[in-house]
PDB file as gemmi writes it, atoms N, CA and C in Angstrom:
CRYST1    1.000    1.000    1.000  90.00  90.00  90.00 P 1                      
ATOM      1  N   MET A   1      29.423  -1.840  -2.829  1.00  0.00           N  
ATOM      2  CA  MET A   1      29.448  -0.335  -2.793  1.00  0.00           C  
ATOM      3  C   MET A   1      28.737   0.252  -1.419  1.00  0.00           C  
ATOM      4  N   SER A   2      28.308  -0.682  -0.593  1.00  0.00           N  
ATOM      5  CA  SER A   2      27.559  -0.353   0.635  1.00  0.00           C  
ATOM      6  C   SER A   2      28.513   0.144   1.668  1.00  0.00           C  
ATOM      7  N   ALA A   3      28.188   1.169   2.367  1.00  0.00           N  
ATOM      8  CA  ALA A   3      28.917   1.735   3.455  1.00  0.00           C  
ATOM      9  C   ALA A   3      29.146   0.717   4.644  1.00  0.00           C  
ATOM     10  N   PHE A   4      28.328  -0.327   4.617  1.00  0.00           N  
ATOM     11  CA  PHE A   4      28.430  -1.276   5.648  1.00  0.00           C  
ATOM     12  C   PHE A   4      29.566  -2.282   5.192  1.00  0.00           C  
ATOM     13  N   GLU A   5      29.868  -2.507   3.982  1.00  0.00           N  
ATOM     14  CA  GLU A   5      30.696  -3.532   3.733  1.00  0.00           C  
ATOM     15  C   GLU A   5      32.232  -3.114   3.957  1.00  0.00           C  
ATOM     16  N   GLY A   6      32.872  -3.995   4.652  1.00  0.00           N  
ATOM     17  CA  GLY A   6      34.317  -3.872   5.091  1.00  0.00           C  
ATOM     18  C   GLY A   6      34.584  -2.814   6.028  1.00  0.00           C  
ATOM     19  N   THR A   7      33.508  -2.154   6.693  1.00  0.00           N  
ATOM     20  CA  THR A   7      33.692  -1.157   7.776  1.00  0.00           C  
ATOM     21  C   THR A   7      33.010  -1.634   9.047  1.00  0.00           C  
ATOM     22  N   PRO A   8      33.343  -0.882  10.088  1.00  0.00           N  
ATOM     23  CA  PRO A   8      32.711  -1.199  11.404  1.00  0.00           C  
ATOM     24  C   PRO A   8      31.320  -0.494  11.598  1.00  0.00           C  
ATOM     25  N   LEU A   9      30.818   0.022  10.578  1.00  0.00           N  
ATOM     26  CA  LEU A   9      29.556   0.799  10.674  1.00  0.00           C  
ATOM     27  C   LEU A   9      28.410   0.038  11.463  1.00  0.00           C  
ATOM     28  N   ASP A  10      28.094  -1.230  11.013  1.00  0.00           N  
ATOM     29  CA  ASP A  10      27.161  -2.010  11.628  1.00  0.00           C  
ATOM     30  C   ASP A  10      27.510  -2.140  13.088  1.00  0.00           C  
ATOM     31  N   ARG A  11      28.503  -2.433  13.384  1.00  0.00           N  
ATOM     32  CA  ARG A  11      28.954  -2.682  14.854  1.00  0.00           C  
ATOM     33  C   ARG A  11      28.676  -1.401  15.610  1.00  0.00           C  
ATOM     34  N   VAL A  12      29.157  -0.219  15.088  1.00  0.00           N  
ATOM     35  CA  VAL A  12      29.042   1.115  15.793  1.00  0.00           C  
ATOM     36  C   VAL A  12      27.592   1.455  15.868  1.00  0.00           C  
ATOM     37  N   LEU A  13      26.788   1.207  14.953  1.00  0.00           N  
ATOM     38  CA  LEU A  13      25.333   1.579  15.137  1.00  0.00           C  
ATOM     39  C   LEU A  13      24.663   0.777  16.155  1.00  0.00           C  
ATOM     40  N   ARG A  14      24.900  -0.499  16.143  1.00  0.00           N  
ATOM     41  CA  ARG A  14      24.310  -1.458  17.049  1.00  0.00           C  
ATOM     42  C   ARG A  14      24.756  -1.024  18.483  1.00  0.00           C  
ATOM     43  N   ASP A  15      26.055  -0.833  18.686  1.00  0.00           N  
ATOM     44  CA  ASP A  15      26.573  -0.390  19.975  1.00  0.00           C  
ATOM     45  C   ASP A  15      25.858   0.841  20.492  1.00  0.00           C  
ATOM     46  N   CYS A  16      25.451   1.748  19.595  1.00  0.00           N  
ATOM     47  CA  CYS A  16      24.736   3.025  19.888  1.00  0.00           C  
ATOM     48  C   CYS A  16      23.310   2.886  19.972  1.00  0.00           C  
ATOM     49  N   ARG A  17      22.779   1.702  19.702  1.00  0.00           N  
ATOM     50  CA  ARG A  17      21.337   1.302  19.588  1.00  0.00           C  
ATOM     51  C   ARG A  17      20.620   2.158  18.585  1.00  0.00           C  
ATOM     52  N   ILE A  18      21.239   2.444  17.482  1.00  0.00           N  
ATOM     53  CA  ILE A  18      20.667   3.149  16.419  1.00  0.00           C  
ATOM     54  C   ILE A  18      19.819   2.172  15.579  1.00  0.00           C  
ATOM     55  N   GLN A  19      18.489   2.541  15.252  1.00  0.00           N  
ATOM     56  CA  GLN A  19      17.732   1.721  14.605  1.00  0.00           C  
ATOM     57  C   GLN A  19      17.378   2.170  13.158  1.00  0.00           C  
ATOM     58  N   ALA A  20      17.640   3.527  12.885  1.00  0.00           N  
ATOM     59  CA  ALA A  20      17.316   4.169  11.581  1.00  0.00           C  
ATOM     60  C   ALA A  20      18.484   4.904  11.179  1.00  0.00           C  
ATOM     61  N   VAL A  21      18.747   4.956   9.871  1.00  0.00           N  
ATOM     62  CA  VAL A  21      19.796   5.757   9.364  1.00  0.00           C  
ATOM     63  C   VAL A  21      19.394   6.615   8.242  1.00  0.00           C  
ATOM     64  N   ALA A  22      19.698   7.882   8.275  1.00  0.00           N  
ATOM     65  CA  ALA A  22      19.295   8.837   7.249  1.00  0.00           C  
ATOM     66  C   ALA A  22      20.582   8.922   6.276  1.00  0.00           C  
ATOM     67  N   MET A  23      20.162   8.970   4.979  1.00  0.00           N  
ATOM     68  CA  MET A  23      21.204   8.935   3.916  1.00  0.00           C  
ATOM     69  C   MET A  23      21.094  10.202   2.909  1.00  0.00           C  
ATOM     70  N   VAL A  24      22.285  10.723   2.787  1.00  0.00           N  
ATOM     71  CA  VAL A  24      22.380  11.892   1.854  1.00  0.00           C  
ATOM     72  C   VAL A  24      23.787  11.734   1.192  1.00  0.00           C  
ATOM     73  N   GLY A  25      23.956  12.470   0.131  1.00  0.00           N  
ATOM     74  CA  GLY A  25      25.294  12.259  -0.485  1.00  0.00           C  
ATOM     75  C   GLY A  25      25.285  12.571  -2.020  1.00  0.00           C  
ATOM     76  N   VAL A  26      26.382  12.231  -2.523  1.00  0.00           N  
ATOM     77  CA  VAL A  26      26.648  12.599  -3.991  1.00  0.00           C  
ATOM     78  C   VAL A  26      26.191  11.563  -5.008  1.00  0.00           C  
ATOM     79  N   ALA A  27      26.459  10.212  -4.697  1.00  0.00           N  
ATOM     80  CA  ALA A  27      26.093   9.245  -5.675  1.00  0.00           C  
ATOM     81  C   ALA A  27      25.016   8.297  -5.290  1.00  0.00           C  
ATOM     82  N   LEU A  28      23.839   8.709  -5.537  1.00  0.00           N  
ATOM     83  CA  LEU A  28      22.645   7.799  -5.096  1.00  0.00           C  
ATOM     84  C   LEU A  28      22.792   6.497  -5.670  1.00  0.00           C  
ATOM     85  N   GLU A  29      22.982   6.363  -6.975  1.00  0.00           N  
ATOM     86  CA  GLU A  29      22.903   5.051  -7.661  1.00  0.00           C  
ATOM     87  C   GLU A  29      24.243   4.249  -7.417  1.00  0.00           C  
ATOM     88  N   VAL A  30      25.252   4.818  -6.823  1.00  0.00           N  
ATOM     89  CA  VAL A  30      26.466   3.996  -6.748  1.00  0.00           C  
ATOM     90  C   VAL A  30      26.759   3.775  -5.243  1.00  0.00           C  
ATOM     91  N   GLY A  31      26.446   4.589  -4.280  1.00  0.00           N  
ATOM     92  CA  GLY A  31      26.721   4.424  -2.825  1.00  0.00           C  
ATOM     93  C   GLY A  31      25.482   4.396  -1.982  1.00  0.00           C  
ATOM     94  N   ILE A  32      24.584   5.254  -2.244  1.00  0.00           N  
ATOM     95  CA  ILE A  32      23.447   5.354  -1.255  1.00  0.00           C  
ATOM     96  C   ILE A  32      22.445   4.279  -1.504  1.00  0.00           C  
ATOM     97  N   GLU A  33      22.119   4.045  -2.717  1.00  0.00           N  
ATOM     98  CA  GLU A  33      21.149   2.820  -2.968  1.00  0.00           C  
ATOM     99  C   GLU A  33      21.651   1.555  -2.376  1.00  0.00           C  
ATOM    100  N   PRO A  34      22.906   1.176  -2.637  1.00  0.00           N  
ATOM    101  CA  PRO A  34      23.341  -0.101  -2.066  1.00  0.00           C  
ATOM    102  C   PRO A  34      23.326  -0.054  -0.632  1.00  0.00           C  
ATOM    103  N   THR A  35      23.712   1.000   0.028  1.00  0.00           N  
ATOM    104  CA  THR A  35      23.810   1.277   1.443  1.00  0.00           C  
ATOM    105  C   THR A  35      22.361   1.054   2.057  1.00  0.00           C  
ATOM    106  N   ALA A  36      21.347   1.761   1.407  1.00  0.00           N  
ATOM    107  CA  ALA A  36      20.044   1.580   1.857  1.00  0.00           C  
ATOM    108  C   ALA A  36      19.427   0.182   1.916  1.00  0.00           C  
ATOM    109  N   ARG A  37      19.880  -0.508   0.769  1.00  0.00           N  
ATOM    110  CA  ARG A  37      19.314  -1.920   0.618  1.00  0.00           C  
ATOM    111  C   ARG A  37      20.063  -2.761   1.619  1.00  0.00           C  
ATOM    112  N   HIS A  38      21.346  -2.580   1.847  1.00  0.00           N  
ATOM    113  CA  HIS A  38      22.155  -3.327   2.846  1.00  0.00           C  
ATOM    114  C   HIS A  38      21.582  -2.976   4.247  1.00  0.00           C  
ATOM    115  N   ALA A  39      21.366  -1.746   4.594  1.00  0.00           N  
ATOM    116  CA  ALA A  39      20.840  -1.290   5.822  1.00  0.00           C  
ATOM    117  C   ALA A  39      19.606  -2.171   6.159  1.00  0.00           C  
ATOM    118  N   ALA A  40      18.703  -2.151   5.210  1.00  0.00           N  
ATOM    119  CA  ALA A  40      17.427  -2.843   5.327  1.00  0.00           C  
ATOM    120  C   ALA A  40      17.643  -4.369   5.476  1.00  0.00           C  
ATOM    121  N   ASP A  41      18.527  -4.948   4.878  1.00  0.00           N  
ATOM    122  CA  ASP A  41      18.903  -6.302   5.099  1.00  0.00           C  
ATOM    123  C   ASP A  41      19.416  -6.583   6.498  1.00  0.00           C  
ATOM    124  N   LEU A  42      20.076  -5.603   7.079  1.00  0.00           N  
ATOM    125  CA  LEU A  42      20.658  -5.763   8.333  1.00  0.00           C  
ATOM    126  C   LEU A  42      19.621  -5.367   9.497  1.00  0.00           C  
ATOM    127  N   GLY A  43      18.443  -4.948   9.103  1.00  0.00           N  
ATOM    128  CA  GLY A  43      17.395  -4.692  10.189  1.00  0.00           C  
ATOM    129  C   GLY A  43      17.228  -3.221  10.410  1.00  0.00           C  
ATOM    130  N   TYR A  44      17.973  -2.425   9.801  1.00  0.00           N  
ATOM    131  CA  TYR A  44      17.740  -0.885  10.070  1.00  0.00           C  
ATOM    132  C   TYR A  44      16.636  -0.350   9.177  1.00  0.00           C  
ATOM    133  N   ILE A  45      16.241   0.854   9.505  1.00  0.00           N  
ATOM    134  CA  ILE A  45      15.234   1.595   8.780  1.00  0.00           C  
ATOM    135  C   ILE A  45      15.984   2.623   8.019  1.00  0.00           C  
ATOM    136  N   PRO A  46      16.177   2.406   6.613  1.00  0.00           N  
ATOM    137  CA  PRO A  46      16.871   3.335   5.892  1.00  0.00           C  
ATOM    138  C   PRO A  46      15.994   4.519   5.480  1.00  0.00           C  
ATOM    139  N   VAL A  47      16.512   5.755   5.717  1.00  0.00           N  
ATOM    140  CA  VAL A  47      15.833   6.937   5.311  1.00  0.00           C  
ATOM    141  C   VAL A  47      16.536   7.653   4.193  1.00  0.00           C  
ATOM    142  N   VAL A  48      16.151   7.792   3.084  1.00  0.00           N  
ATOM    143  CA  VAL A  48      16.736   8.349   1.992  1.00  0.00           C  
ATOM    144  C   VAL A  48      16.220   9.812   1.812  1.00  0.00           C  
ATOM    145  N   VAL A  49      16.972  10.816   1.865  1.00  0.00           N  
ATOM    146  CA  VAL A  49      16.562  12.108   1.802  1.00  0.00           C  
ATOM    147  C   VAL A  49      16.743  12.524   0.350  1.00  0.00           C  
ATOM    148  N   SER A  50      15.868  12.308  -0.531  1.00  0.00           N  
ATOM    149  CA  SER A  50      15.956  12.245  -1.880  1.00  0.00           C  
ATOM    150  C   SER A  50      16.562  13.617  -2.531  1.00  0.00           C  
ATOM    151  N   ASP A  51      16.122  14.692  -2.108  1.00  0.00           N  
ATOM    152  CA  ASP A  51      16.672  15.948  -2.519  1.00  0.00           C  
ATOM    153  C   ASP A  51      17.947  16.385  -2.139  1.00  0.00           C  
ATOM    154  N   ALA A  52      18.443  15.513  -1.235  1.00  0.00           N  
ATOM    155  CA  ALA A  52      19.898  15.764  -0.691  1.00  0.00           C  
ATOM    156  C   ALA A  52      20.816  14.719  -1.314  1.00  0.00           C  
ATOM    157  N   CYS A  53      20.285  14.027  -2.287  1.00  0.00           N  
ATOM    158  CA  CYS A  53      21.296  13.002  -2.989  1.00  0.00           C  
ATOM    159  C   CYS A  53      21.401  13.357  -4.500  1.00  0.00           C  
ATOM    160  N   GLY A  54      22.725  13.402  -4.897  1.00  0.00           N  
ATOM    161  CA  GLY A  54      23.016  13.660  -6.189  1.00  0.00           C  
ATOM    162  C   GLY A  54      23.095  12.371  -6.988  1.00  0.00           C  
ATOM    163  N   GLY A  55      23.543  12.436  -8.206  1.00  0.00           N  
ATOM    164  CA  GLY A  55      23.728  11.259  -8.959  1.00  0.00           C  
ATOM    165  C   GLY A  55      24.485  11.624 -10.365  1.00  0.00           C  
ATOM    166  N   ARG A  56      24.795  10.619 -11.042  1.00  0.00           N  
ATOM    167  CA  ARG A  56      25.469  10.854 -12.301  1.00  0.00           C  
ATOM    168  C   ARG A  56      24.648  11.773 -13.286  1.00  0.00           C  
ATOM    169  N   ASP A  57      23.336  11.268 -13.375  1.00  0.00           N  
ATOM    170  CA  ASP A  57      22.491  12.109 -14.148  1.00  0.00           C  
ATOM    171  C   ASP A  57      21.036  11.777 -13.641  1.00  0.00           C  
ATOM    172  N   GLU A  58      20.119  12.760 -14.103  1.00  0.00           N  
ATOM    173  CA  GLU A  58      18.776  12.635 -13.614  1.00  0.00           C  
ATOM    174  C   GLU A  58      18.000  11.269 -13.812  1.00  0.00           C  
ATOM    175  N   PRO A  59      18.177  10.770 -14.965  1.00  0.00           N  
ATOM    176  CA  PRO A  59      17.537   9.420 -15.206  1.00  0.00           C  
ATOM    177  C   PRO A  59      18.092   8.251 -14.360  1.00  0.00           C  
ATOM    178  N   ALA A  60      19.415   8.308 -14.096  1.00  0.00           N  
ATOM    179  CA  ALA A  60      19.923   7.306 -13.150  1.00  0.00           C  
ATOM    180  C   ALA A  60      19.434   7.435 -11.808  1.00  0.00           C  
ATOM    181  N   ARG A  61      19.521   8.757 -11.384  1.00  0.00           N  
ATOM    182  CA  ARG A  61      18.964   9.100  -9.990  1.00  0.00           C  
ATOM    183  C   ARG A  61      17.489   8.607  -9.836  1.00  0.00           C  
ATOM    184  N   GLU A  62      16.636   8.832 -10.854  1.00  0.00           N  
ATOM    185  CA  GLU A  62      15.278   8.664 -10.677  1.00  0.00           C  
ATOM    186  C   GLU A  62      14.985   7.089 -10.786  1.00  0.00           C  
ATOM    187  N   ARG A  63      15.982   6.281 -11.490  1.00  0.00           N  
ATOM    188  CA  ARG A  63      15.798   4.887 -11.457  1.00  0.00           C  
ATOM    189  C   ARG A  63      16.146   4.300 -10.135  1.00  0.00           C  
ATOM    190  N   SER A  64      17.209   4.841  -9.428  1.00  0.00           N  
ATOM    191  CA  SER A  64      17.495   4.432  -8.150  1.00  0.00           C  
ATOM    192  C   SER A  64      16.454   4.630  -7.023  1.00  0.00           C  
ATOM    193  N   LEU A  65      15.812   5.789  -7.146  1.00  0.00           N  
ATOM    194  CA  LEU A  65      14.704   6.234  -6.205  1.00  0.00           C  
ATOM    195  C   LEU A  65      13.558   5.318  -6.615  1.00  0.00           C  
ATOM    196  N   ALA A  66      13.267   5.045  -7.819  1.00  0.00           N  
ATOM    197  CA  ALA A  66      12.133   4.136  -8.197  1.00  0.00           C  
ATOM    198  C   ALA A  66      12.298   2.713  -7.702  1.00  0.00           C  
ATOM    199  N   GLY A  67      13.423   2.171  -7.822  1.00  0.00           N  
ATOM    200  CA  GLY A  67      13.927   0.885  -7.404  1.00  0.00           C  
ATOM    201  C   GLY A  67      13.755   0.773  -5.909  1.00  0.00           C  
ATOM    202  N   LEU A  68      14.242   1.708  -4.987  1.00  0.00           N  
ATOM    203  CA  LEU A  68      14.119   1.781  -3.665  1.00  0.00           C  
ATOM    204  C   LEU A  68      12.560   1.849  -3.210  1.00  0.00           C  
ATOM    205  N   ALA A  69      11.806   2.700  -3.954  1.00  0.00           N  
ATOM    206  CA  ALA A  69      10.326   2.801  -3.589  1.00  0.00           C  
ATOM    207  C   ALA A  69       9.735   1.539  -3.914  1.00  0.00           C  
ATOM    208  N   PHE A  70      10.067   0.787  -5.050  1.00  0.00           N  
ATOM    209  CA  PHE A  70       9.466  -0.443  -5.370  1.00  0.00           C  
ATOM    210  C   PHE A  70       9.696  -1.589  -4.358  1.00  0.00           C  
ATOM    211  N   ALA A  71      10.961  -1.560  -3.894  1.00  0.00           N  
ATOM    212  CA  ALA A  71      11.321  -2.531  -2.832  1.00  0.00           C  
ATOM    213  C   ALA A  71      10.579  -2.312  -1.497  1.00  0.00           C  
ATOM    214  N   GLY A  72      10.308  -1.071  -1.260  1.00  0.00           N  
ATOM    215  CA  GLY A  72       9.469  -0.799  -0.004  1.00  0.00           C  
ATOM    216  C   GLY A  72      10.181  -0.974   1.245  1.00  0.00           C  
ATOM    217  N   ASP A  73      11.512  -1.139   1.442  1.00  0.00           N  
ATOM    218  CA  ASP A  73      11.998  -1.153   2.583  1.00  0.00           C  
ATOM    219  C   ASP A  73      12.868   0.009   3.070  1.00  0.00           C  
ATOM    220  N   SER A  74      12.736   1.114   2.300  1.00  0.00           N  
ATOM    221  CA  SER A  74      13.257   2.393   2.685  1.00  0.00           C  
ATOM    222  C   SER A  74      12.264   3.390   2.864  1.00  0.00           C  
ATOM    223  N   ILE A  75      12.425   4.387   3.613  1.00  0.00           N  
ATOM    224  CA  ILE A  75      11.577   5.528   3.666  1.00  0.00           C  
ATOM    225  C   ILE A  75      12.333   6.618   2.770  1.00  0.00           C  
ATOM    226  N   ILE A  76      11.558   7.143   1.794  1.00  0.00           N  
ATOM    227  CA  ILE A  76      12.032   8.135   1.017  1.00  0.00           C  
ATOM    228  C   ILE A  76      11.344   9.453   1.248  1.00  0.00           C  
ATOM    229  N   THR A  77      12.107  10.480   1.564  1.00  0.00           N  
ATOM    230  CA  THR A  77      11.511  11.757   1.996  1.00  0.00           C  
ATOM    231  C   THR A  77      12.291  12.953   1.363  1.00  0.00           C  
ATOM    232  N   ASP A  78      11.889  14.199   1.715  1.00  0.00           N  
ATOM    233  CA  ASP A  78      12.721  15.277   1.255  1.00  0.00           C  
ATOM    234  C   ASP A  78      13.236  16.057   2.478  1.00  0.00           C  
ATOM    235  N   THR A  79      14.064  17.063   2.228  1.00  0.00           N  
ATOM    236  CA  THR A  79      14.938  17.730   3.260  1.00  0.00           C  
ATOM    237  C   THR A  79      13.857  18.345   4.163  1.00  0.00           C  
ATOM    238  N   ALA A  80      12.890  19.080   3.653  1.00  0.00           N  
ATOM    239  CA  ALA A  80      11.890  19.857   4.552  1.00  0.00           C  
ATOM    240  C   ALA A  80      11.197  18.960   5.478  1.00  0.00           C  
ATOM    241  N   THR A  81      10.615  17.888   4.870  1.00  0.00           N  
ATOM    242  CA  THR A  81       9.933  16.879   5.713  1.00  0.00           C  
ATOM    243  C   THR A  81      10.802  16.238   6.788  1.00  0.00           C  
ATOM    244  N   PHE A  82      12.007  15.897   6.397  1.00  0.00           N  
ATOM    245  CA  PHE A  82      12.914  15.248   7.398  1.00  0.00           C  
ATOM    246  C   PHE A  82      13.238  16.217   8.445  1.00  0.00           C  
ATOM    247  N   CYS A  83      13.544  17.569   8.128  1.00  0.00           N  
ATOM    248  CA  CYS A  83      13.885  18.469   9.240  1.00  0.00           C  
ATOM    249  C   CYS A  83      12.657  18.737  10.105  1.00  0.00           C  
ATOM    250  N   ARG A  84      11.479  18.808   9.525  1.00  0.00           N  
ATOM    251  CA  ARG A  84      10.318  18.957  10.321  1.00  0.00           C  
ATOM    252  C   ARG A  84      10.170  17.874  11.426  1.00  0.00           C  
ATOM    253  N   ALA A  85      10.311  16.595  10.860  1.00  0.00           N  
ATOM    254  CA  ALA A  85      10.319  15.341  11.726  1.00  0.00           C  
ATOM    255  C   ALA A  85      11.394  15.519  12.851  1.00  0.00           C  
ATOM    256  N   LEU A  86      12.554  15.874  12.481  1.00  0.00           N  
ATOM    257  CA  LEU A  86      13.590  16.001  13.559  1.00  0.00           C  
ATOM    258  C   LEU A  86      13.263  17.109  14.512  1.00  0.00           C  
ATOM    259  N   ALA A  87      12.698  18.223  13.986  1.00  0.00           N  
ATOM    260  CA  ALA A  87      12.285  19.260  14.913  1.00  0.00           C  
ATOM    261  C   ALA A  87      11.193  18.865  15.834  1.00  0.00           C  
ATOM    262  N   ARG A  88      10.204  18.129  15.368  1.00  0.00           N  
ATOM    263  CA  ARG A  88       9.172  17.688  16.266  1.00  0.00           C  
ATOM    264  C   ARG A  88       9.777  16.734  17.235  1.00  0.00           C  
ATOM    265  N   ARG A  89      10.669  15.867  16.905  1.00  0.00           N  
ATOM    266  CA  ARG A  89      11.096  14.932  17.825  1.00  0.00           C  
ATOM    267  C   ARG A  89      12.016  15.554  18.927  1.00  0.00           C  
ATOM    268  N   SER A  90      12.695  16.781  18.554  1.00  0.00           N  
ATOM    269  CA  SER A  90      13.568  17.314  19.532  1.00  0.00           C  
ATOM    270  C   SER A  90      12.781  18.512  20.256  1.00  0.00           C  
ATOM    271  N   GLY A  91      11.619  18.781  19.824  1.00  0.00           N  
ATOM    272  CA  GLY A  91      10.935  20.015  20.378  1.00  0.00           C  
ATOM    273  C   GLY A  91      11.407  21.282  19.873  1.00  0.00           C  
ATOM    274  N   ARG A  92      12.100  21.354  18.834  1.00  0.00           N  
ATOM    275  CA  ARG A  92      12.623  22.591  18.126  1.00  0.00           C  
ATOM    276  C   ARG A  92      11.631  23.171  17.191  1.00  0.00           C  
ATOM    277  N   ASP A  93      11.807  24.442  16.866  1.00  0.00           N  
ATOM    278  CA  ASP A  93      10.947  25.101  15.827  1.00  0.00           C  
ATOM    279  C   ASP A  93      11.498  24.454  14.426  1.00  0.00           C  
ATOM    280  N   ALA A  94      10.484  23.977  13.679  1.00  0.00           N  
ATOM    281  CA  ALA A  94      10.839  23.407  12.388  1.00  0.00           C  
ATOM    282  C   ALA A  94      11.430  24.333  11.463  1.00  0.00           C  
ATOM    283  N   THR A  95      11.020  25.687  11.511  1.00  0.00           N  
ATOM    284  CA  THR A  95      11.641  26.686  10.551  1.00  0.00           C  
ATOM    285  C   THR A  95      13.091  26.780  10.852  1.00  0.00           C  
ATOM    286  N   LYS A  96      13.469  26.877  12.135  1.00  0.00           N  
ATOM    287  CA  LYS A  96      14.876  27.052  12.464  1.00  0.00           C  
ATOM    288  C   LYS A  96      15.632  25.710  12.156  1.00  0.00           C  
ATOM    289  N   ALA A  97      15.034  24.645  12.277  1.00  0.00           N  
ATOM    290  CA  ALA A  97      15.713  23.428  11.977  1.00  0.00           C  
ATOM    291  C   ALA A  97      16.112  23.343  10.523  1.00  0.00           C  
ATOM    292  N   GLU A  98      15.233  23.811   9.716  1.00  0.00           N  
ATOM    293  CA  GLU A  98      15.301  23.755   8.232  1.00  0.00           C  
ATOM    294  C   GLU A  98      16.573  24.503   7.793  1.00  0.00           C  
ATOM    295  N   VAL A  99      16.748  25.641   8.462  1.00  0.00           N  
ATOM    296  CA  VAL A  99      17.863  26.429   8.000  1.00  0.00           C  
ATOM    297  C   VAL A  99      19.148  26.199   8.876  1.00  0.00           C  
ATOM    298  N   GLY A 100      19.092  25.200   9.703  1.00  0.00           N  
ATOM    299  CA  GLY A 100      20.297  24.825  10.423  1.00  0.00           C  
ATOM    300  C   GLY A 100      20.597  25.650  11.751  1.00  0.00           C  
ATOM    301  N   ALA A 101      19.535  26.359  12.204  1.00  0.00           N  
ATOM    302  CA  ALA A 101      19.747  27.163  13.339  1.00  0.00           C  
ATOM    303  C   ALA A 101      19.677  26.362  14.622  1.00  0.00           C  
TER     304      ALA A 101                                                      
END                                                                             
C-alpha cells in the first residue's frame, strides 16, 4: 500500500535530490503509514502531518500514529508547526503561510 511500490516515486525524488517527504491524506492506516515506513526504509525522512491525515475511524488513526511514533523513524507534526517551519525556511511570514497566502 506504499506510494513507492510499483511507481517511479523513489526515482523521481532521488533525481530531484529530495531527502524528506511530507505526508497528508485520507487513509492514514492504509496508505500513509505504509508509505512513511517505506520512505524511512529507503533513507528518506518521512514527515507525517497528523491533523491533515484522515482515517477509517479515530482508534485506527491513533494506532497508526502510535505505531509510527514507536518506530521512531518518522517526524510527526501538525499543520501549524509544519507551516511555521516552511515559512521560516522560505523567509515568509508564518501567519500568511498557515492560511495559504
